[in-house]
VEXDREN-896301 format. One line per 3 residues: for each residue x, y, z of C-alpha. Coordinates in Angstrom, 2 decimals, decimal comma, padded with zeros to 5 digits. Layout:
<lumros>
X:Y:Z ~ ...
</lumros>
This chain:
<lumros>
000,00:000,00:000,00 ~ 002,76:002,41:000,93 ~ 004,59:001,58:-002,29
001,51:002,37:-004,38 ~ 001,04:005,73:-002,69 ~ 004,68:006,64:-003,35
004,37:005,58:-007,01 ~ 001,20:007,67:-007,42 ~ 002,88:010,69:-005,87
005,85:010,35:-008,23 ~ 003,52:010,21:-011,25 ~ 001,72:013,37:-010,15
004,99:015,24:-009,65 ~ 006,23:014,05:-013,07 ~ 002,98:015,20:-014,72
003,21:018,61:-013,03 ~ 006,80:019,06:-014,21 ~ 005,79:018,19:-017,76
003,01:020,79:-017,67 ~ 005,41:023,44:-016,40 ~ 007,90:022,58:-019,11
005,14:022,78:-021,73 ~ 004,06:026,22:-020,49 ~ 007,67:027,43:-020,58
008,07:026,31:-024,20 ~ 004,77:027,94:-025,21 ~ 005,71:031,18:-023,47
009,09:031,22:-025,18 ~ 007,32:030,98:-028,54 ~ 004,27:033,20:-027,96
005,87:036,17:-026,17 ~ 008,29:037,08:-029,01 ~ 005,43:036,69:-031,49
003,25:038,99:-029,37 ~ 005,97:041,65:-029,18 ~ 006,52:041,35:-032,93
002,81:041,99:-033,57 ~ 002,86:045,04:-031,25 ~ 005,95:046,45:-033,01
004,42:045,92:-036,47 ~ 001,11:047,58:-035,50 ~ 002,96:050,52:-033,92
005,09:050,91:-037,04 ~ 002,03:050,80:-039,31 ~ 000,33:053,54:-037,28
003,47:055,69:-037,44 ~ 003,74:055,10:-041,20 ~ 000,09:056,09:-041,68
000,60:059,29:-039,65 ~ 003,74:060,30:-041,56 ~ 002,12:059,50:-044,93
-000,92:061,62:-044,01 ~ 001,33:064,58:-043,12 ~ 003,22:064,26:-046,40
-000,05:063,97:-048,33 ~ -001,39:067,13:-046,67 ~ 001,81:069,07:-047,43
001,76:068,00:-051,08 ~ -001,92:068,86:-051,50 ~ -001,23:072,37:-050,24
001,85:072,65:-052,44 ~ 000,03:071,47:-055,57 ~ -002,82:073,94:-055,00
-000,43:076,82:-054,42 ~ 001,58:075,97:-057,54 ~ -001,68:075,76:-059,48
-002,49:079,33:-058,46 ~ 000,74:080,63:-060,04 ~ 000,73:078,40:-063,12
-000,82:081,16:-065,25 ~ 002,29:083,34:-064,87 ~ 004,65:083,55:-067,82
008,38:084,41:-068,02 ~ 007,59:088,14:-068,21 ~ 005,20:088,09:-065,22
006,88:088,93:-061,92 ~ 003,82:088,35:-059,71 ~ 004,72:084,69:-059,16
006,91:084,11:-056,06 ~ 008,08:080,77:-057,50 ~ 008,76:081,83:-061,08
007,45:079,95:-064,08 ~ 005,89:076,65:-062,95 ~ 007,79:073,76:-064,51
009,05:070,31:-063,46 ~ 012,07:071,56:-061,49 ~ 009,95:074,14:-059,64
007,42:071,43:-058,70 ~ 010,16:069,22:-057,24 ~ 011,77:072,06:-055,25
008,49:073,58:-054,02 ~ 007,05:070,20:-053,00 ~ 010,24:069,32:-051,10
010,09:072,66:-049,25 ~ 006,46:072,13:-048,22 ~ 007,28:068,65:-046,90
010,28:069,91:-044,92 ~ 008,16:072,65:-043,35 ~ 005,45:070,15:-042,40
007,85:067,57:-040,92 ~ 010,38:069,87:-039,24 ~ 009,06:069,06:-035,74
008,53:065,32:-036,38 ~ 010,73:062,35:-035,41 ~ 011,41:060,50:-038,65
013,31:057,51:-037,28 ~ 011,37:055,17:-039,55 ~ 012,20:056,98:-042,80
015,60:056,01:-044,11 ~ 017,62:059,19:-044,53 ~ 015,09:061,27:-042,59
013,48:064,17:-044,43 ~ 016,35:064,08:-046,96 ~ 015,35:060,52:-047,81
012,03:061,72:-049,27 ~ 012,42:062,20:-053,02 ~ 010,01:064,01:-055,33
011,41:062,73:-058,62 ~ 008,57:062,36:-061,08 ~ 006,81:065,53:-059,96
006,02:068,02:-062,70 ~ 003,60:070,26:-064,57 ~ 001,88:069,04:-067,72
-001,46:069,58:-069,48 ~ -002,56:072,19:-066,92 ~ -002,05:069,69:-064,07
000,42:070,05:-061,20 ~ 001,51:066,58:-060,04 ~ 003,59:066,03:-056,89
004,91:062,53:-056,19 ~ 006,86:061,70:-053,02 ~ 008,54:058,37:-052,35
010,61:057,09:-049,43 ~ 011,78:053,88:-047,77 ~ 010,22:053,11:-044,41
011,59:050,67:-041,85 ~ 009,94:049,96:-038,50 ~ 012,22:051,61:-035,90
012,97:048,67:-033,58 ~ 016,22:047,18:-032,34 ~ 014,56:043,85:-031,46
013,14:042,94:-034,85 ~ 015,03:043,96:-037,98 ~ 012,22:044,11:-040,54
013,09:044,93:-044,14 ~ 012,19:048,45:-045,41 ~ 009,22:049,02:-047,70
008,98:051,61:-050,47 ~ 006,10:054,07:-050,01 ~ 004,74:056,46:-052,66
002,37:059,37:-052,05 ~ 000,79:061,41:-054,87 ~ -001,20:064,62:-055,15
-002,57:066,58:-058,11 ~ -004,20:069,96:-058,64 ~ -005,45:071,67:-061,77
-003,68:074,89:-062,66 ~ -005,63:078,15:-062,49 ~ -005,29:078,83:-066,21
-008,98:079,41:-066,91 ~ -011,10:077,82:-069,62 ~ -009,74:077,45:-073,12
-012,33:077,51:-075,88 ~ -016,10:077,97:-076,07 ~ -017,77:074,79:-074,86
-021,17:076,42:-074,23 ~ -022,26:079,87:-075,40 ~ -019,83:082,64:-076,14
-016,50:083,40:-074,51 ~ -018,02:086,01:-072,18 ~ -020,30:083,38:-070,64
-017,25:081,23:-069,91 ~ -015,05:084,00:-068,50 ~ -013,79:082,95:-065,08
-013,31:085,37:-062,17 ~ -012,37:085,06:-058,49 ~ -014,63:085,69:-055,48
-014,38:085,35:-051,71 ~ -016,89:084,60:-048,97 ~ -016,83:088,09:-047,44
-016,71:090,46:-050,40 ~ -019,33:091,65:-052,87 ~ -016,88:092,10:-055,75
-015,26:089,79:-058,25 ~ -011,60:089,82:-059,22 ~ -010,08:089,20:-062,62
-006,65:088,26:-061,22 ~ -005,77:085,93:-058,29 ~ -002,77:088,18:-057,67
-005,01:091,14:-056,81 ~ -003,90:092,77:-053,57 ~ -007,41:092,27:-052,20
-006,78:088,51:-052,42 ~ -003,04:088,13:-051,94 ~ -002,70:089,73:-048,50
000,50:090,23:-046,57 ~ -000,51:090,18:-042,89 ~ 001,66:091,99:-040,34
001,42:091,87:-036,53 ~ 001,97:095,28:-034,91 ~ 001,18:097,05:-031,66
-002,19:098,77:-031,29 ~ -000,51:102,17:-031,01 ~ 001,39:101,61:-034,25
-001,74:100,51:-036,09 ~ -003,62:103,62:-034,94 ~ -000,77:105,88:-036,02
000,22:104,21:-039,31 ~ -001,26:104,65:-042,78 ~ -001,74:101,98:-045,41
-000,14:102,01:-048,84 ~ -002,80:104,38:-050,12 ~ -002,45:106,85:-047,25
-005,64:105,84:-045,41 ~ -005,71:105,32:-041,63 ~ -006,67:102,07:-039,94
-009,89:101,58:-037,98 ~ -011,15:098,68:-035,79 ~ -012,48:095,70:-037,71
-016,27:095,40:-037,51 ~ -016,08:091,58:-037,53 ~ -013,51:090,64:-034,88
-013,48:093,83:-032,73 ~ -016,85:095,48:-033,26 ~ -017,88:097,41:-030,16
-015,26:095,64:-028,03 ~ -011,69:096,61:-027,29 ~ -008,66:095,83:-029,41
-005,75:093,71:-028,15 ~ -002,36:095,19:-027,37 ~ -001,12:093,53:-030,59
-003,26:093,57:-033,74 ~ -002,99:092,49:-037,38 ~ -002,94:094,79:-040,40
-002,23:094,62:-044,13 ~ -000,56:097,20:-046,32 ~ -003,61:097,43:-048,57
-006,38:097,24:-045,95 ~ -008,01:099,91:-043,81 ~ -008,75:097,96:-040,61
-006,80:096,38:-037,78 ~ -007,87:092,99:-036,40 ~ -007,69:091,05:-033,14
-007,91:087,66:-034,89 ~ -005,45:086,64:-037,61 ~ -008,15:084,29:-038,94
-010,75:087,06:-039,24 ~ -012,68:087,04:-042,50 ~ -011,44:090,57:-043,14
-007,88:089,30:-043,72 ~ -008,31:085,57:-044,33 ~ -009,35:084,83:-047,90
-011,11:081,72:-049,19 ~ -010,82:082,27:-052,93 ~ -013,11:080,50:-055,41
-013,01:080,61:-059,18 ~ -016,49:080,94:-060,76 ~ -018,03:082,03:-064,04
-018,46:085,77:-064,37 ~ -022,07:085,17:-065,40 ~ -022,71:083,56:-061,99
-021,54:086,51:-059,88 ~ -024,98:088,15:-059,93 ~ -024,96:091,61:-058,36
-021,21:091,55:-057,71 ~ -019,28:094,42:-059,28 ~ -015,72:094,44:-060,58
-012,87:095,03:-058,14 ~ -011,51:098,58:-058,49 ~ -007,90:097,35:-058,34
-007,87:094,46:-060,81 ~ -011,25:094,65:-062,57 ~ -011,00:098,13:-064,02
-013,90:099,54:-062,02 ~ -014,12:103,19:-061,19
</lumros>
């Protein structure tokens, strides 16, 4: 009887040791796999975030280049010069650097300098920006091979309509309007649209004159009957000072529409030839 009890006890201890050994082997296999999955998911989220930032920067760059695509070699209103392939590459790279200057780019091989815009260009009234880079999950535990990522963005140039698809050319004439004005503009470079905002003290704004010699007064939108801040925003062509840099009086949302759709709008005195 005593011998049987001892034999049973030995079997139970042996079975328990086998279970412990099995758990140890499973843990040794599962834990690295779990950490690998966590690293991969983290890397994918970081890649998605970086790609979204690059996409946003290129969308803005393509739209801005499209605004200046109408300028020719003799036109000095364009801050980028004549829009061509080399300009698209340089301007897109600058927009990306500005957007990513505060970001940690440990996953992009070469950092911000590893992002190439070869293949970007201007053709058939379309501005195309193409960015590509190699991304590698930043982990010292798992050396995963890099993947090549491409991001693209396009915008149509603001060159107007060519031809007479419907009606006569006057019906198809395109002009520029904003949300807060009751005039239309014939040029996107009009000083009413292309504003240069400057932050100054309230005393300076009250004492200064704009480019046309007129004094500044409080903005009816962002100041109204209230008091102005110690620092306000003005433009060289405007006649008001503003508390908010995003005020509709200085922030322009420009839309291109048919002149026939402007209704009661009248031509801008600066670019439309009005009196």
